[in-house]
C-alpha positions, 0 to 999 in steps of 0.5 A: 698631805691629806691625800697621802694620809688617806692612801696610806690608811686605806692600804693599812686597813686593806691589809689588815682586813685581807688577813682577818677576812678569810673568805676574801683571802681565799678568793684573792689567792684563787684569782691570783693563782688562776691569773698566774697560771693562765699568763704562764700558759699563754707565754709557753703556748706562744713561744714553745712549738713542740706539742710534747714539750708544751704539754709537759711544761704546762703540766709542770706549771699546773703542778707547781701552781697547785703546790704553791696554793696548797702551801699558802692555804696551809700557811694561812688556815 
């Protein structure tokens, strides 16, 4: 019972501190979107074999990632 309580309180404090500490939130969003972009690019490079399509899809992924990051920054800041 105590283990569950400690996990729950840690999660609650972590979520509140994440929304209150803007530097942490900004760092977390950067790491999340870099991880997302690199993962999607790796998938496209593995499964797409035509270079023109691969470059275009990676460009669209970069554009989408930038758009989502800027939207979330406007939402939080």
